[in-house]
C-alpha positions in Angstrom: 227.3 97.4 -35.8 228.0 100.9 -36.8 230.6 101.9 -39.4 232.7 103.5 -36.7 232.6 100.3 -34.7 233.7 98.2 -37.6 236.6 100.6 -38.4 237.7 100.5 -34.7 237.5 96.7 -34.7 239.6 96.4 -37.9 242.2 98.8 -36.5 242.3 96.9 -33.2 242.8 93.6 -35.0 245.5 95.1 -37.1 247.3 96.6 -34.1 247.1 93.2 -32.2 248.5 91.5 -35.2 251.4 93.9 -35.8 252.5 94.3 -32.2 254.3 91.0 -32.0 256.1 91.9 -35.2 257.0 95.3 -33.9 258.1 93.8 -30.5 260.5 91.5 -32.4 262.2 94.1 -34.4 264.8 95.0 -31.8 268.6 95.3 -32.3 271.7 94.3 -30.3 275.0 95.8 -31.2 278.5 96.5 -29.8 282.2 96.3 -30.5 284.5 93.5 -29.2 288.1 94.5 -28.2 291.1 93.0 -26.5 291.0 93.7 -22.8 294.8 94.3 -22.6 295.3 96.3 -25.8 291.9 97.9 -26.6 292.5 96.7 -30.2 289.4 95.3 -32.0 289.1 91.5 -32.0 287.7 90.1 -35.2 286.1 86.7 -36.0 284.4 86.5 -32.7 281.5 84.0 -32.7 278.5 85.6 -30.9 275.5 83.5 -29.8 272.3 85.0 -28.5 269.7 82.8 -26.8 266.5 82.4 -28.8 268.2 83.6 -32.0 268.4 80.9 -34.6 272.1 81.3 -35.7 275.3 82.6 -34.3 277.0 85.5 -36.1 280.6 86.5 -36.5 281.8 90.1 -36.1 283.8 92.1 -38.6 287.4 93.3 -38.9 286.6 96.4 -36.9 285.2 94.3 -34.0 281.6 95.5 -34.6 278.6 93.3 -34.5 274.8 93.8 -34.8 271.8 91.6 -34.4 268.3 92.5 -35.7 264.8 91.1 -35.1 265.3 90.2 -31.5 262.5 89.8 -29.0 262.1 91.7 -25.8 263.3 90.0 -22.6 266.4 88.8 -20.9 268.9 87.2 -23.2 272.1 85.2 -22.6 274.9 86.4 -24.9 278.0 84.3 -25.4 281.3 85.5 -27.0 283.7 82.9 -28.3 287.1 83.7 -29.9 290.2 81.7 -30.5 292.9 82.7 -28.0 290.4 84.4 -25.6 288.4 83.3 -22.6 284.8 82.8 -23.5 282.5 85.4 -22.0 278.8 85.0 -21.2 276.6 87.9 -20.1 272.9 88.4 -19.5 271.2 91.6 -20.6 267.6 92.7 -20.9 266.6 94.0 -24.3 263.7 96.4 -24.6 262.5 98.7 -27.4 264.1 99.9 -29.6 267.2 97.7 -28.8 270.5 97.7 -26.8 273.9 99.0 -27.5 276.4 97.0 -25.4 279.2 99.5 -26.2 282.6 97.9 -25.9 282.9 94.2 -24.9 286.4 93.4 -23.7 287.7 89.8 -24.0 290.5 88.5 -21.8 293.3 86.8 -23.7 293.6 83.2 -22.7 296.4 80.7 -22.8 295.6 77.2 -23.9 292.1 76.7 -22.8 292.2 77.7 -19.2 295.7 76.3 -18.6 297.4 79.7 -18.5 298.9 79.0 -15.1 300.9 76.1 -16.4 304.6 76.7 -16.4 307.1 75.5 -18.9 309.8 73.4 -17.4 312.8 75.4 -16.2 315.7 73.5 -17.7 319.4 74.5 -17.5 322.4 73.1 -19.3 325.9 72.6 -17.9 328.5 75.2 -18.6 330.0 73.2 -21.4 326.7 73.0 -23.3 326.6 76.7 -24.1 326.8 75.6 -27.8 323.1 74.6 -27.4 320.6 77.4 -27.1 317.4 76.9 -25.2 314.5 79.1 -26.0 311.4 77.9 -24.1 308.1 79.4 -25.4 306.5 80.9 -22.4 303.8 82.8 -24.2 301.3 81.8 -26.8 299.4 83.9 -29.3 295.9 83.7 -30.7 297.3 81.6 -33.6 296.4 78.0 -33.3 299.8 76.6 -34.3 301.6 78.8 -31.9 299.1 78.2 -29.1 299.4 74.4 -29.3 303.2 74.4 -29.8 303.9 76.7 -26.9 302.6 74.3 -24.3 302.4 70.8 -25.8 305.9 70.8 -27.2 307.8 72.9 -24.6 309.1 69.7 -22.8 311.1 68.8 -25.9 312.5 72.3 -26.2 310.6 73.0 -29.4 311.8 76.2 -31.1 309.4 77.4 -33.8 311.1 77.4 -37.2 314.3 76.4 -35.4 315.1 80.0 -34.5 317.3 80.8 -31.5 315.9 82.7 -28.6 317.7 85.9 -29.6 315.5 86.3 -32.7 312.3 86.9 -30.6 311.9 90.3 -28.9 310.1 90.8 -25.6 309.0 94.3 -24.4 307.8 95.3 -21.0 305.4 98.3 -21.4 307.2 99.3 -24.6 310.8 98.8 -23.4 312.9 96.0 -24.9 314.0 93.4 -22.3 316.3 91.1 -24.3 319.7 90.6 -22.7 322.1 92.9 -24.4 325.1 90.5 -24.1 323.5 87.5 -25.6 320.3 88.7 -27.2 318.2 86.1 -25.4 315.1 86.8 -23.3 315.6 86.4 -19.5 312.1 85.2 -18.6 313.0 84.8 -14.9 313.1 88.6 -14.5 309.3 88.5 -14.2 308.5 84.8 -14.2 307.0 84.6 -10.7 304.2 87.1 -11.2 302.0 85.4 -13.8 298.8 87.2 -12.9 300.4 90.6 -13.5 301.9 89.8 -16.9 299.0 88.1 -18.6 298.1 91.2 -20.7 300.1 90.7 -23.9 300.3 91.7 -27.5 301.9 88.8 -29.6 303.1 88.9 -33.2 305.0 85.9 -34.7 307.5 86.0 -37.4 307.8 89.2 -39.4 304.3 90.3 -38.6 304.2 93.9 -37.5 302.9 95.5 -34.3 302.3 99.1 -33.3 304.9 99.3 -30.5 308.1 98.0 -32.2 309.6 97.0 -35.5 309.8 93.4 -34.5 312.3 90.6 -35.2 312.7 87.4 -37.2 310.9 85.2 -34.6 308.3 87.7 -33.6 307.7 90.2 -30.8 305.7 90.4 -27.6 304.7 93.4 -25.5 303.7 92.7 -21.9 301.4 95.4 -20.8 301.6 96.4 -17.1 299.5 99.6 -17.1 297.4 99.6 -13.9 294.4 100.9 -15.7 294.3 97.8 -17.9 293.9 95.4 -15.0 290.4 94.0 -14.3 289.3 95.4 -10.9 289.2 92.9 -8.1 291.4 90.5 -6.2 292.7 87.0 -7.0 294.1 84.3 -4.7 296.0 81.5 -6.4 297.6 78.3 -5.2 299.3 75.7 -7.3 300.9 72.3 -6.9 303.2 70.4 -9.2 305.9 67.7 -9.4 308.0 69.5 -11.9 310.6 72.1 -11.0 308.8 73.4 -7.9 306.1 71.8 -5.8 304.1 74.8 -4.4 303.1 78.2 -5.6 301.0 80.9 -3.9 300.0 84.2 -5.3 297.9 87.2 -4.3 296.9 89.9 -6.9 294.8 93.0 -6.5 293.7 95.7 -8.9 291.5 98.8 -8.3 290.7 99.7 -11.9 290.4 103.5 -12.6 289.2 105.1 -9.4 287.2 108.4 -9.1 290.4 110.4 -8.4 292.0 109.1 -11.6 294.5 106.7 -9.9 294.8 103.0 -10.7 296.7 100.5 -8.6 297.7 96.9 -9.3 299.9 94.7 -7.2 300.9 91.1 -6.9 303.0 89.0 -4.5 304.0 85.4 -5.1 306.2 82.6 -3.8 307.3 79.3 -5.5 309.0 76.7 -3.4 309.8 73.0 -3.0 312.5 70.4 -3.2 311.9 69.6 -6.9 310.1 66.8 -8.5 311.9 64.4 -10.8 315.5 65.5 -10.1 317.1 65.3 -6.7 318.7 68.4 -5.2 316.8 70.8 -7.4 315.3 72.9 -4.7 313.3 76.1 -5.5 312.7 79.2 -3.4 311.5 82.1 -5.5 309.6 85.2 -4.5 307.9 87.7 -6.8 306.6 91.2 -6.4 304.8 93.6 -8.8 303.5 97.1 -8.3 301.8 99.2 -11.0 300.5 102.7 -10.4 298.9 105.0 -12.9 297.5 108.5 -12.7 295.1 109.8 -15.4 296.0 113.5 -15.3 293.3 114.5 -17.8 291.6 113.2 -20.9 294.9 113.4 -22.9 297.7 112.5 -20.4 298.4 109.5 -18.1 301.5 108.6 -16.2 302.3 105.1 -15.1 305.0 103.5 -12.9 305.8 99.8 -12.7 308.2 97.9 -10.4 308.8 94.1 -10.7 311.3 91.7 -9.2 311.7 88.0 -8.6 314.4 87.2 -6.0 315.2 83.5 -6.6 317.4 80.8 -5.3 317.3 77.4 -6.9 319.3 74.3 -7.5 320.3 73.4 -11.0 320.2 70.0 -12.6 322.9 68.7 -14.9 323.1 66.5 -18.0 325.2 63.4 -18.0 326.5 60.6 -20.2 324.4 57.5 -20.9 326.9 55.4 -19.1 326.3 57.3 -15.9 322.5 57.2 -16.3 322.7 53.4 -16.7 325.0 53.0 -13.7 322.5 54.8 -11.4 319.4 53.3 -13.1 317.8 56.7 -13.8 317.7 59.2 -16.6 317.2 62.0 -14.1 320.5 61.7 -12.2 322.0 64.9 -11.1 325.8 64.9 -10.7 325.8 68.4 -9.0 324.6 67.0 -5.7 325.6 64.9 -2.7 324.6 64.4 0.9 326.2 66.6 3.5 326.5 65.2 7.0 324.5 62.3 5.7 321.2 64.2 6.1 320.3 66.6 3.2 321.1 67.0 -0.5 323.5 69.8 -1.2 323.7 71.2 -4.7 327.0 72.7 -6.0 325.2 74.6 -8.8 322.8 77.2 -7.5 321.2 80.1 -9.3 320.8 83.1 -7.0 319.5 86.3 -8.5 317.5 89.4 -7.9 317.3 92.0 -10.7 314.5 94.5 -10.2 313.1 96.4 -13.1 311.5 99.9 -12.7 309.5 101.6 -15.5 308.0 105.0 -16.0 305.6 105.6 -18.9 303.8 108.7 -20.2 300.8 108.3 -22.4 299.7 111.3 -24.5 296.5 110.8 -26.5 296.3 113.8 -28.9 293.0 112.5 -30.2 291.3 109.3 -31.1 293.7 108.7 -34.0 297.1 109.9 -32.6 299.1 109.1 -29.5 302.6 109.4 -28.2 304.1 107.0 -25.6 307.3 107.9 -23.8 309.0 105.3 -21.6 312.1 105.0 -19.5 313.3 102.0 -17.5 316.1 100.8 -15.2 317.3 97.3 -14.4 319.8 96.5 -11.7 320.7 93.9 -9.1 322.8 90.7 -9.0 322.9 87.4 -10.8 325.0 84.5 -9.4 325.6 81.0 -10.5 327.7 78.9 -8.1 330.1 76.1 -9.0 332.9 74.1 -7.5 336.6 75.1 -7.9 339.7 73.3 -6.7 343.4 73.6 -6.6 346.0 70.8 -6.6 343.3 68.2 -5.9 341.4 65.5 -7.7 338.3 66.5 -9.7 335.4 66.1 -7.2 332.6 65.6 -9.8 331.3 62.0 -9.6 330.8 61.8 -13.4 334.2 63.1 -14.3 335.5 60.8 -17.0 338.4 59.4 -14.8 335.8 58.4 -12.2 333.9 56.1 -14.6 334.4 52.4 -15.5 334.7 53.3 -19.1 337.9 55.2 -18.5 339.6 52.0 -17.3 337.9 49.8 -19.9 339.2 52.0 -22.7 342.7 51.6 -21.3 342.3 47.8 -21.2 342.2 47.8 -17.4 339.0 45.8 -17.1 339.6 44.6 -13.5 339.8 48.2 -12.3 336.8 49.1 -14.5 334.7 46.4 -12.8 335.8 47.6 -9.4 334.7 51.1 -10.1 331.5 49.8 -11.6 330.7 48.0 -8.4 331.4 51.1 -6.4 328.9 53.1 -8.5 326.3 50.4 -7.7 326.9 50.2 -4.0 328.5 53.4 -2.7 326.6 56.7 -2.5 329.8 58.6 -2.1 330.9 57.4 -5.6 327.6 58.3 -7.3 327.4 61.7 -5.7 329.6 64.5 -4.5 331.3 63.5 -1.2 331.0 66.8 0.7 332.4 65.4 3.9 335.6 64.4 2.1 336.0 67.9 0.6 335.7 69.5 4.1 338.2 67.0 5.6 340.7 67.8 2.8 340.5 71.5 3.6 340.6 70.9 7.4 343.9 68.9 7.0 345.6 71.4 4.7 347.5 73.7 7.1 349.7 76.0 5.1 351.5 79.3 5.5 351.7 81.7 2.5 354.6 84.2 2.3 355.6 86.8 -0.2 359.1 87.1 -1.9 360.5 88.8 1.2 359.3 86.2 3.6 356.4 88.2 5.0 353.5 86.0 6.1 350.4 86.7 4.0 348.1 84.0 5.4 348.2 81.1 7.9 345.8 78.3 8.6 343.7 76.0 6.5 344.2 76.7 2.9 341.2 75.5 1.0 341.8 73.1 -1.9 338.0 73.0 -2.6 335.7 76.0 -2.7 332.3 77.0 -4.0 332.6 80.1 -6.2 329.8 82.4 -7.3 330.0 83.4 -11.0 328.5 86.8 -11.1 327.0 88.8 -14.0 325.5 91.9 -12.3 323.8 94.2 -14.7 322.9 97.9 -14.7 320.8 98.9 -17.7 318.9 102.0 -18.7 316.2 101.8 -21.4 314.4 104.7 -23.1 311.8 104.6 -25.9 309.3 106.9 -27.7 306.5 105.5 -29.9 304.3 107.6 -32.1 301.1 106.1 -33.5 298.8 108.1 -35.9 296.2 107.6 -38.6 297.4 109.7 -41.6 294.3 109.2 -43.7 291.2 106.9 -43.6 293.3 104.1 -45.0 296.9 104.8 -44.0 298.4 104.4 -40.5 301.9 105.2 -39.3 303.7 103.7 -36.3 307.2 105.0 -35.5 309.6 105.1 -32.7 313.1 105.4 -31.3 314.8 103.1 -28.7 317.9 103.6 -26.7 319.6 101.1 -24.4 322.8 101.2 -22.4 324.1 98.3 -20.3 327.1 97.7 -18.0 327.5 94.1 -16.8 330.1 93.4 -14.1 331.5 89.9 -14.6 333.5 88.5 -11.7 333.9 85.5 -9.4 333.4 85.6 -5.6 334.2 83.1 -3.0 330.9 81.8 -1.8 332.0 79.0 0.6 335.5 78.0 1.7 334.1 74.6 2.7 335.8 74.6 6.1 339.0 76.3 5.0 340.3 79.7 6.1 341.4 81.3 2.8 342.2 80.8 -0.9 345.3 82.0 -2.7 344.2 83.8 -5.9 346.7 82.7 -8.6 346.1 81.2 -12.0 346.7 77.5 -11.5 346.6 76.8 -15.2 349.4 79.3 -15.8 351.3 77.9 -12.8 351.5 74.5 -14.5 353.4 76.0 -17.5 355.1 79.0 -15.9 355.7 78.1 -12.2 359.1 79.7 -12.4 357.7 83.2 -13.1 355.7 84.6 -10.1 354.3 87.4 -12.2 352.8 85.4 -15.0 350.7 83.3 -12.6 349.0 86.3 -10.9 345.3 86.8 -11.5 345.9 90.5 -10.9 349.4 92.0 -11.0 348.1 95.0 -9.1 347.3 92.8 -6.2 349.8 89.9 -6.3 349.3 86.8 -4.2 346.0 88.1 -3.1 344.4 86.2 -0.2 340.7 85.9 -0.5 338.0 84.8 1.9 334.3 84.3 1.7 332.6 87.2 -0.1 335.9 88.4 -1.8 336.2 88.8 -5.5 338.9 86.8 -7.3 339.9 84.9 -10.5 338.6 87.4 -13.1 336.9 90.8 -13.0 335.8 92.8 -16.1 332.9 95.0 -17.2 331.1 94.7 -20.5 329.8 98.0 -21.9 327.1 97.7 -24.5 325.0 100.5 -26.1 322.5 100.6 -29.0 319.9 102.9 -30.4 317.3 102.3 -33.1 314.9 104.4 -35.2 312.0 102.6 -36.8 308.8 103.2 -38.7 306.1 101.1 -40.2 303.3 102.3 -42.5 300.1 100.3 -43.0 297.4 100.7 -45.7 294.0 99.1 -45.2 292.1 98.9 -48.5 288.9 97.0 -49.3 290.5 93.8 -50.6 294.2 94.4 -49.7 296.1 95.4 -46.6 299.8 96.2 -47.0 302.6 97.4 -44.8 306.3 98.4 -45.2 308.8 99.3 -42.5 312.4 99.9 -41.7 314.7 100.1 -38.7 318.1 101.6 -38.6 320.5 102.1 -35.7 323.9 101.5 -34.2 325.3 99.0 -31.7 328.7 99.3 -30.0 330.5 97.6 -27.2 333.9 97.4 -25.4 335.5 95.6 -22.4 337.0 97.2 -19.3 339.4 94.9 -17.5 339.6 95.5 -13.7 342.4 92.9 -13.2 345.9 93.1 -14.8 346.4 89.4 -15.8 349.9 88.1 -15.4 349.7 86.3 -18.7 348.6 89.4 -20.5 349.9 92.4 -18.6 349.5 94.8 -21.5 346.2 93.5 -22.9 343.9 92.8 -19.9 343.6 95.9 -17.7 341.6 99.0 -18.8 339.5 99.6 -21.9 339.6 97.5 -25.0 339.1 98.7 -28.5 335.5 99.9 -29.0 333.6 98.2 -31.8 330.7 99.9 -33.5 328.3 98.4 -36.1 325.5 100.0 -38.2 322.3 97.8 -38.1 319.6 97.9 -40.7 316.3 96.0 -41.2 313.5 96.3 -43.7 310.3 94.4 -44.3 307.2 94.4 -46.4 304.0 92.4 -46.2 300.4 92.3 -47.2 297.0 90.5 -46.9 294.7 89.7 -49.7 291.1 89.2 -48.5 289.7 86.5 -50.7 286.5 86.8 -48.7 285.4 87.7 -45.2 286.7 84.3 -44.0 289.6 83.4 -46.3 292.9 85.3 -46.5 296.3 85.1 -48.2 299.2 86.9 -46.4 302.8 87.2 -47.2 305.8 88.8 -45.4 309.4 89.3 -46.4 312.3 90.9 -44.6 316.0 91.6 -44.5 317.9 92.2 -41.2 321.4 93.0 -40.2 322.5 92.5 -36.6 325.7 93.4 -34.8 327.6 90.5 -33.3 326.8 89.9 -29.6 329.3 90.8 -27.0 329.6 87.2 -25.8 330.7 86.2 -29.3 333.1 89.1 -29.9 336.0 88.6 -27.5 338.2 85.5 -27.6 338.5 85.2 -23.8 336.9 88.1 -22.0 337.8 86.5 -18.7 341.5 87.1 -19.4 342.1 89.8 -22.0 340.8 92.4 -24.4 341.5 90.5 -27.6 338.7 90.6 -30.2 337.8 88.1 -32.8 339.3 89.1 -36.1 337.2 90.5 -38.9 333.9 90.8 -36.9 330.9 91.2 -39.2 327.2 92.0 -38.9 324.9 89.0 -39.2 322.6 89.1 -42.2 319.2 87.5 -42.4 316.8 87.2 -45.3 313.4 85.7 -44.7 310.0 85.2 -46.3 306.7 83.4 -45.7 303.4 83.0 -47.3 300.2 82.0 -45.5 296.6 81.0 -46.1 294.2 81.7 -43.2 290.6 80.7 -42.6 288.4 82.4 -40.0 284.9 81.2 -39.7 282.5 80.4 -36.8 283.4 76.8 -37.2 287.0 76.7 -38.4 290.0 78.7 -37.7 293.5 77.9 -39.1 296.6 78.7 -40.9 298.9 77.0 -43.5 302.4 78.6 -43.9 305.4 78.0 -46.0 308.6 79.8 -45.0 312.3 80.1 -45.8 315.1 81.9 -43.9 318.8 82.3 -44.6 321.0 83.4 -41.7 324.6 84.4 -42.7 327.9 85.5 -41.1 327.2 84.3 -37.6 330.0 84.1 -35.0 330.2 81.7 -32.1 332.7 81.5 -29.2 333.0 78.2 -27.2 335.1 77.8 -24.1 336.0 74.6 -22.3 338.9 72.9 -20.4 341.3 71.4 -22.9 342.9 68.2 -21.5 345.7 68.2 -24.0 346.9 71.8 -23.4 345.8 71.6 -19.7 344.2 75.0 -19.9 341.0 76.6 -20.7 340.5 76.6 -24.5 338.5 78.7 -26.8 337.0 77.9 -30.2 336.2 80.9 -32.5 333.9 80.0 -35.4 333.1 82.6 -38.0 331.1 82.7 -41.3 328.4 80.4 -40.0 325.4 80.2 -42.4 322.1 78.4 -41.8 319.0 77.6 -43.8 315.6 77.3 -42.2 312.7 76.2 -44.3 309.4 74.3 -43.8 305.7 74.3 -43.6 303.2 74.8 -40.7 299.6 73.9 -40.3 297.3 74.8 -37.4 293.6 74.4 -37.3 290.8 74.6 -34.8 287.4 73.1 -35.6 284.2 73.8 -33.8 282.6 70.4 -34.0 279.6 71.5 -32.0 278.7 74.2 -29.5 280.6 72.2 -26.8 283.2 70.1 -28.7 286.3 71.6 -30.2 289.2 69.9 -32.0 292.5 71.5 -32.6 295.6 70.2 -34.3 298.9 71.3 -35.7 301.6 69.9 -37.9 305.1 71.3 -38.6 307.9 70.0 -40.8 311.1 71.8 -41.2 314.6 71.4 -42.5 317.2 73.4 -40.5 320.7 73.0 -41.9 324.1 74.5 -41.8 324.7 76.1 -45.2 328.4 76.8 -45.0 331.7 75.3 -43.7 332.7 77.9 -41.0 336.2 78.9 -40.3 337.6 77.7 -37.0 340.4 79.1 -34.8 341.6 77.6 -31.5 343.5 79.3 -28.7 344.0 78.7 -25.0 344.0 81.2 -22.1 347.7 80.6 -21.4 348.9 82.3 -24.6 347.8 84.7 -27.4 349.1 82.3 -30.0 346.7 80.6 -32.4 347.1 76.8 -31.9 345.0 75.6 -34.8 343.2 77.1 -37.8 340.9 74.9 -39.9 337.7 74.6 -41.8 334.7 73.0 -40.0 332.8 70.8 -42.4 329.3 71.5 -41.1 327.5 72.1 -44.4 324.3 70.0 -44.6 324.6 69.0 -41.0 321.4 69.8 -39.0 320.8 72.8 -36.7 320.7 71.4 -33.2 318.4 71.5 -30.2 314.9 71.4 -31.5 312.5 68.8 -33.2 312.0 69.6 -36.8 308.9 67.3 -37.3 306.1 67.9 -34.8 302.4 67.3 -34.6 299.6 67.5 -32.1 295.9 66.6 -32.1 293.5 67.2 -29.3 289.8 67.4 -28.5 288.1 69.2 -25.7 284.6 69.5 -24.3 283.5 72.9 -23.0 280.3 72.5 -20.9 277.7 75.3 -20.8 278.0 74.8 -17.1 281.5 76.3 -17.1 283.7 73.2 -16.9 285.9 71.7 -19.6 287.9 68.6 -20.2 290.3 67.5 -22.9 293.0 65.2 -24.2 295.8 65.8 -26.5 298.4 63.6 -28.3 301.8 65.1 -29.4 304.4 63.8 -31.7 308.0 65.0 -32.2 311.0 63.8 -34.2 314.1 64.8 -36.2 315.9 66.4 -33.3 319.7 66.5 -33.5 322.5 66.8 -30.9 324.7 69.9 -30.6 328.0 69.3 -32.3 331.6 69.7 -31.4 333.2 71.5 -34.3 336.6 69.8 -33.9 335.1 66.5 -34.9 334.3 67.8 -38.3 337.8 69.2 -39.2 340.2 67.7 -41.7 342.3 66.3 -38.9 339.3 64.6 -37.2 338.0 63.2 -40.4 341.4 61.5 -41.0 342.0 60.2 -37.5 338.6 59.3 -36.1 336.1 56.6 -36.9 333.1 57.9 -39.0 330.8 57.1 -36.0 332.2 60.1 -34.2 331.8 62.4 -37.1 328.1 61.6 -37.9 325.6 63.8 -36.1 323.3 61.9 -33.7 319.6 62.1 -34.4 317.4 61.5 -31.4 314.5 59.1 -31.8 310.9 60.3 -32.3 308.5 60.3 -29.4 304.8 60.5 -28.5 303.2 62.0 -25.4 299.7 62.0 -24.2 298.3 64.9 -22.1 295.0 65.5 -20.4 293.5 68.6 -18.9 290.4 69.7 -17.1 289.0 72.6 -15.2 285.9 74.4 -14.0 284.8 77.9 -13.2 282.1 78.5 -10.6 280.3 81.7 -9.8 279.2 82.3 -6.3 276.5 84.9 -5.6 277.2 86.6 -8.9 280.4 88.3 -7.5 282.8 85.6 -6.5 284.5 83.2 -8.9 286.3 80.0 -8.2 288.5 78.4 -10.9 290.2 75.0 -10.8 292.6 73.7 -13.5 294.6 70.5 -13.6 296.8 69.1 -16.3 298.6 65.8 -16.5 301.4 65.5 -19.0 303.2 62.4 -20.5 300.4 60.1 -19.2 302.2 57.1 -20.8 305.1 57.8 -18.4 307.8 57.6 -21.1 311.1 58.3 -19.4 313.4 57.4 -22.2 312.8 60.3 -24.6 315.7 62.7 -25.0 314.9 66.4 -24.9 318.4 67.6 -25.7 322.1 66.8 -25.6 325.5 67.9 -26.7 328.8 66.5 -27.7 331.5 67.5 -25.2 334.1 69.8 -26.6 336.9 67.7 -25.0 338.7 65.1 -27.1 341.2 62.5 -26.0 344.6 63.0 -27.6 347.5 60.5 -27.7 350.4 62.5 -26.2 353.0 60.4 -28.0 351.5 60.7 -31.5 349.4 63.9 -31.0 346.6 62.1 -32.8 342.9 62.3 -31.8 341.8 59.0 -30.1 338.2 59.4 -29.3 335.9 62.3 -28.2 334.5 62.3 -24.7 331.0 60.8 -24.3 328.0 62.8 -25.2 325.8 64.3 -22.5 322.0 64.1 -22.6 318.8 65.5 -21.1 315.6 63.5 -20.8 311.9 64.5 -20.6 310.2 64.1 -17.3 307.9 61.1 -17.0 304.3 61.5 -15.9 303.9 64.9 -14.2 301.0 67.2 -13.2 300.1 70.8 -12.5 297.2 71.7 -10.3 295.9 75.3 -9.9 293.1 76.8 -7.9 292.2 80.5 -7.9 289.5 82.6 -6.2 288.5 85.9 -7.6 286.5 88.6 -5.7 
């Protein structure tokens, strides 16, 4: 062999040996972002087939693999709070840059279509706030609590709903009168409102300053929707039985336009509670035009016209009489054929938004938004004049009323009627019609002129309306000042006018209703002016569709300026922010009330309050997987309109010495983020000071509507939270959460009582609430679940949930000096509901057809043990029996309760193409 041949042979052998090594030295890289926000998603577990170990991307969302082999690889992306994504890509020399990989936020492992039960309280229970959690964040604790504990009305950290802000494309949607979020404004178009940014507690986002309980921004930009169409059908035995939805999105088309639309309907006769019918439509339209590389304009319209029957809480005596904890006293058979519900929600309040997005460069952008909300919101109820109370569970219609009077024979007789007669257990609609048919009457004025003739209704259905018109405007500026400092700032403006009035919805067979104040008539029948609802229209005859009883407008306006600066260093991230603004309101009376001729018609005094908030926080990066974070904030809020006027139905009188509410809060957190464990441990403390609360009810002793004004209410909220998700294997995942809190009243508020028949103060006292518990939510909760996620795109799981230490909403009168002297201690102690345990299961699958069609099926079954004896809420009635001879308190009216549904399910199927 020649020397040349030997050299060539050696080189050939060397090349053959090195080629496999060269062929393996390929890379794969990319950046993972949130599909809805385009923000980087960190701590994503990325698995590549034929690669020995998974890796986790960094804080900037970037990842890189080295030493890959050529060929087609399966690449899987797994992140807590997001739908898993699997793609197949061919990798050839020198490697592959995937660019941006967008993950879709998920809600509770494929159960994003599950709806939280839509529960309503009776009018008298407005002392108990309900704040259902309809969204979840990527945080394990929040994600589990949002769905597993919503049936028991769990409020995280015990905060009221008004302490969480919700934005729609950058515009604040909280109700301006109460501060609460009105979820029903967009509740029927789930597919169109999935894209969300969520921050809990004092955490800071880039679109708003935030609030004590967190902030959510629902993103409806058409360009952010995944292109394609989606058909959805759902079944349930909860509040509605059927749901159908169609959604379509184009993505960004060649001409720069994007379109997304959705139409839905939810309907049914209810599940567990009779008479709770449901008929709700939903529509959504989003348009966006990309004008050039820097400017885009977007339009959104959303509305959910809804009509649904409302359930009611009742006393345990009534539940026992009918043998069901899901009895609804609002209903009765009409013509012996169909349930009719006296309490019906009927609303349609469309929202329209216009947004302008200006991207100066990659680091700076300005978003300008304007929105308008309008429409109607009605809530029907019975009203009656000179006739017995028609409600079946009215206390005089119950056996206990006679038993307490020592009339046991009559009590047993009524008890037997409850057992045997449906017209005793439910509203007797036929009787109400007959009473109106037989009540022929002629109404004349002082001069004998006939005002009305025919059947004067003693019973009617009225519609209690709160029709809003609101304009919102906002401007948000985001910029990167340096490589480590980012500034987010904005200004918000909102103006709301809410028309509050009653309308006659149904005369129930009668011809007319005489609009006078029947409570004033009892005390001042001799004075024909005092009893008028409106002196400008005395003895007004009203028929169906006419306004009557009360009519006033609430005018509310606020504006805020805010800014937050964030610094991102190697081991420490820190932020500081402030918000300053003004809130003002006044009342305009449209009726001149006979009782208050000089203080009911026209504009009230205008109240104005300066609001301020500040917060700071930071993150210490122990390592790439272990973090310590802390947040602290101070907030001042103006009082809400609903808690500022003593009786806005009748007059312009404001609560004396109105103050801004003050809040101081802090939390400290430890977080772990690894491919196999994700979790958070938190300790928190919050002090809420100088709250005001107005409660209205019918006072039996004064035989008029009464009002309780409570001021200087302080509360303490403290506790710990633990949430953890463990990746037991590539297919098995366990997640759990524990929460323990102490939510207490920290002061003895001042209390003033008035009635609508006079401006006089009837009672002033101290309410001894200190160290009593904040009502309406479990303080001890826990959940533990395990799920199996198959590589073949199906999953199954089971979860157990515990809750306890939930307390009833209190009647303040029972904790005054007078009550503590005259009532037994059992009426003064606050009832604590028993603890409970539920077992839930869920399953689902995704199936891809011909690589372009997707079929998804989800089902969940809650409360598998079928426990129907677990209270989800309740309240002490504000009415108290008083001995008219001695003027001493005898006993309060019985408490009213709500119960969790028994075994229930939700089934959902969707087809994407």
